[in-house]
C-alpha positions as CSV (number, residue, x, y, z in Angstrom):
1,M,-0.1,0.1,0.1
2,P,1.4,3.3,-1.1
3,T,2.0,5.9,1.8
4,T,1.9,9.6,1.1
5,R,4.4,11.6,2.9
6,E,2.8,14.3,5.1
7,P,4.2,17.9,4.3
8,G,6.4,19.7,6.6
9,L,5.9,22.8,8.4
10,L,8.0,24.8,5.7
11,Q,5.8,23.4,2.9
12,L,2.7,24.1,5.0
13,L,3.7,27.6,5.4
14,Y,4.4,28.0,1.9
15,F,1.0,26.6,0.9
16,Y,-0.5,29.1,3.2
17,F,1.4,32.3,2.2
18,I,2.5,31.8,-1.2
19,P,-0.2,31.4,-3.9
20,Y,2.0,30.3,-6.8
21,W,1.3,26.5,-6.2
22,L,-2.4,27.1,-7.1
23,F,-1.7,27.9,-10.5
24,R,-1.0,25.9,-13.9
25,D,1.9,27.1,-16.5
26,V,0.1,28.2,-19.8
27,S,3.4,28.7,-22.0
28,H,4.1,25.0,-22.5
29,G,1.7,22.7,-24.5
30,D,-0.4,23.0,-27.7
31,A,-3.1,25.7,-27.8
32,L,-5.9,23.4,-26.3
33,L,-3.9,22.8,-23.3
34,R,-2.9,26.2,-22.7
35,E,-6.2,27.3,-23.0
36,Q,-7.5,24.8,-20.5
37,N,-4.7,26.0,-18.0
38,Y,-5.5,29.5,-18.6
39,R,-9.3,28.7,-17.8
40,Y,-8.2,26.9,-14.6
41,N,-6.3,29.7,-13.4
42,R,-9.2,31.8,-14.2
43,E,-11.0,29.7,-11.8
44,Q,-8.2,29.7,-9.1
45,R,-8.3,33.7,-9.0
46,K,-10.9,33.6,-6.3
47,Y,-8.2,32.3,-3.8
48,L,-6.0,35.5,-4.4
49,P,-7.8,38.2,-2.2
50,G,-7.5,35.9,0.7
51,Y,-3.6,35.6,0.1
52,L,-3.5,39.5,-0.4
53,L,-5.8,39.8,2.9
54,K,-2.8,37.5,4.6
55,W,0.0,39.6,3.4
56,A,-1.5,42.9,4.1
57,I,-1.9,41.9,7.8
58,L,1.5,40.6,7.7
59,C,2.9,43.7,6.2
60,A,1.2,45.7,8.9
61,L,2.6,43.7,11.6
62,L,5.9,43.9,10.0
63,L,5.9,47.7,9.8
64,A,4.7,48.0,13.5
65,S,7.5,45.7,14.5
66,H,10.0,48.0,12.4
67,Q,8.7,51.2,14.2
68,L,8.8,49.3,17.7
69,A,12.5,48.4,17.1
70,K,13.4,51.8,16.1
71,E,11.9,53.0,19.2
72,L,13.6,50.4,21.4
73,A,17.0,51.2,20.0
74,A,16.8,54.6,20.9
75,Q,15.5,53.9,24.5
76,V,18.0,51.0,25.1
77,P,21.3,51.9,24.0
78,D,23.2,48.6,25.0
79,W,20.9,46.9,22.9
80,E,21.2,49.2,20.1
81,Q,22.9,46.5,17.6
82,L,20.1,44.0,18.3
83,F,17.4,46.3,17.5
84,R,19.1,47.4,14.4
85,A,19.4,44.1,13.3
86,W,15.3,43.7,13.9
87,V,14.7,47.3,12.2
88,L,16.6,46.0,9.1
89,L,15.0,42.6,8.9
90,S,11.3,43.8,9.6
91,G,11.9,46.4,7.0
92,I,13.3,43.5,4.4
93,G,10.3,41.5,5.3
94,F,8.0,44.4,4.8
95,T,9.6,45.1,1.6
96,V,9.1,41.6,0.0
97,G,5.8,41.3,1.5
98,F,4.7,44.4,-0.4
99,A,6.3,43.4,-3.7
100,L,4.2,39.9,-3.3
101,M,1.1,42.0,-2.9
102,A,1.7,43.9,-5.9
103,N,2.2,40.7,-7.7
104,I,-0.8,39.3,-6.4
105,I,-2.7,42.3,-7.3
106,V,-1.8,42.3,-11.0
107,A,-2.2,38.3,-11.2
108,W,-5.8,39.0,-9.9
109,S,-6.3,42.0,-12.1
110,F,-5.1,40.0,-15.3
111,L,-6.9,36.9,-14.7
112,T,-10.1,38.8,-14.0
113,F,-10.3,41.5,-16.7
114,M,-8.1,40.2,-19.7
115,H,-10.2,37.4,-21.8
């Protein structure tokens, strides 16, 4: 009896936060296969607003974390380097999340309004 491997934590986080696994590649195959994949992708677009909401909440938390770390760095000079690293990482995380949100908006718009 074949057994399926349970997904690990990193794979579950990928499925929860990154929507790309939902879609099929429309650049390969004959015209019929590409059209079928495009229709499938148009059906899957309904999940994109949920991913956008997740990233908007995460980005808001990262931005708040960034501000908190900046304030703590000013108030606790002994740990300033640690808080500066926190500022850097939360800023990078926010930037990556914002870029991904822009990508999700473009994908949803394309799949919704382009026929």
